[in-house]
C-alpha positions in Angstrom: 11.8 -3.6 4.8 11.5 -0.1 7.1 12.4 -2.5 10.5 15.5 -3.9 8.1 17.4 -0.5 7.0 20.4 0.2 7.7 22.6 2.9 7.4 23.4 3.6 4.1 21.0 1.2 1.7 19.2 2.9 -0.4 15.3 1.8 -1.2 14.7 2.1 -5.0 10.8 2.5 -5.9 9.9 1.8 -9.9 7.3 4.7 -8.8 6.8 6.6 -6.1 3.1 6.0 -6.0 4.0 1.7 -5.2 4.9 3.3 -1.8 2.7 4.9 0.2 -1.1 6.1 -0.5 -1.1 9.4 0.5 1.2 12.1 1.0 0.5 11.8 4.8 1.8 8.2 4.6 5.0 8.6 2.0 6.3 12.0 4.8 6.1 9.2 7.3 8.2 6.8 5.4 10.1 9.3 4.2 11.5 10.8 7.9 12.1 6.7 9.0 14.2 5.6 6.2 15.7 9.1 7.2 15.8 8.2 10.4 17.7 4.6 9.9 20.1 7.1 7.6 19.5 5.5 4.9 18.1 6.4 1.3 15.4 7.0 -1.3 15.3 6.5 -5.4 11.8 6.6 -7.5 13.5 5.2 -11.1 10.1 7.0 -12.7 10.1 10.0 -11.0 14.8 10.2 -10.7 13.9 10.9 -7.3 17.3 10.9 -4.9 16.3 11.4 -1.3 20.2 11.7 -0.4 20.6 15.8 -1.5 18.6 18.4 -0.7 16.9 19.3 -4.2 16.0 15.3 -4.7 13.7 15.2 -1.3 12.3 18.7 -2.5 11.3 17.1 -5.9 10.1 13.6 -3.8 7.9 15.9 -2.0 6.7 17.8 -4.7 5.8 14.7 -7.0 4.0 12.7 -3.7 1.6 15.8 -3.9 0.7 15.5 -7.7 0.8 11.3 -7.2 -1.9 12.0 -4.3 -3.7 14.3 -6.5 -3.9 12.1 -9.7 -5.7 9.6 -7.1 -7.7 11.3 -5.7 -8.7 12.7 -9.3 -8.5 9.5 -11.1 -10.6 8.2 -7.3 -13.5 11.2 -8.7 -14.1 10.2 -12.4 -14.5 6.6 -10.9 -17.3 7.6 -8.9 -19.4 9.7 -11.5 -19.4 7.0 -13.6 -20.2 4.6 -11.5 -22.8 7.1 -10.8 -24.1 7.3 -14.6 -24.3 3.7 -14.6 -26.7 3.0 -12.0 -28.6 6.4 -13.2 -28.9 4.0 -16.8 -29.9 0.9 -14.9 -26.4 -0.8 -14.6 -25.4 -2.1 -11.6 -21.0 -3.0 -12.0 -20.3 -6.1 -10.7 -20.6 -9.8 -10.7 -24.7 -11.4 -10.9 -26.1 -12.9 -8.6 -26.0 -16.7 -8.4 -29.2 -17.0 -7.4 -32.2 -15.7 -8.8 -35.2 -14.3 -6.2 -37.1 -17.6 -7.1 -33.9 -19.4 -5.9 -33.1 -17.4 -2.7 -37.1 -18.0 -1.6 -37.0 -21.8 -2.8 -33.7 -21.9 -0.8 -35.5 -20.2 2.4 -38.7 -21.9 2.3 -37.1 -25.7 2.0 -34.7 -25.1 4.9 -37.4 -23.0 7.4 -40.4 -26.2 6.7 -36.8 -29.1 7.2 -36.6 -30.3 3.8 -33.5 -29.8 3.7 -30.8 -27.9 5.7 -28.0 -25.3 4.5 -25.6 -27.7 3.3 -28.0 -29.6 1.7 -29.1 -26.0 -0.3 -25.8 -25.2 -0.7 -25.0 -28.4 -2.9 -28.6 -29.0 -4.8 -27.8 -24.8 -5.9 -24.1 -25.0 -6.6 -23.6 -22.4 -4.2 -20.9 -21.7 -1.0 -22.4 -22.7 2.0 -22.0 -19.2 3.2 -24.5 -17.8 1.2 -27.0 -20.2 1.9 -26.6 -18.4 5.8 -26.5 -15.1 3.8 -29.6 -15.9 1.9 -31.4 -17.2 5.2 -30.0 -13.7 7.7 -31.8 -12.3 4.9 -34.8 -13.8 5.7 -34.4 -13.7 9.4 -33.9 -9.6 9.2 -36.9 -9.2 7.2 -39.5 -10.6 8.8 -37.7 -8.9 12.2 
């Protein structure tokens, strides 16, 4: 989009944080928009950079948006840490149990099955079997 901007164009976004993730990035994007002779409008924050007051407001809102994202990130980390302390582990449950992993290692290392056959047998992707085998070789190394 930034490469296609022409003089007189106006970049319109719903919300300022949809344009960038950091104030530094936001300012760099705004510089490119300005250098192209284009304007910028954010519908939610009512910012219009075609005026000096609008440019000032855009920078102030950008600072607050970055602050808000950092606060959310900090609260998320704290929540995950609390969950870990309570013995909960967020994310997808492992598809294979420890016993299944050991069985796969044994059958592939003994030559009874290939990795592809083990993947079909346990209904997992071939890369899962490769990862199990790699973990086994890392543990013995």
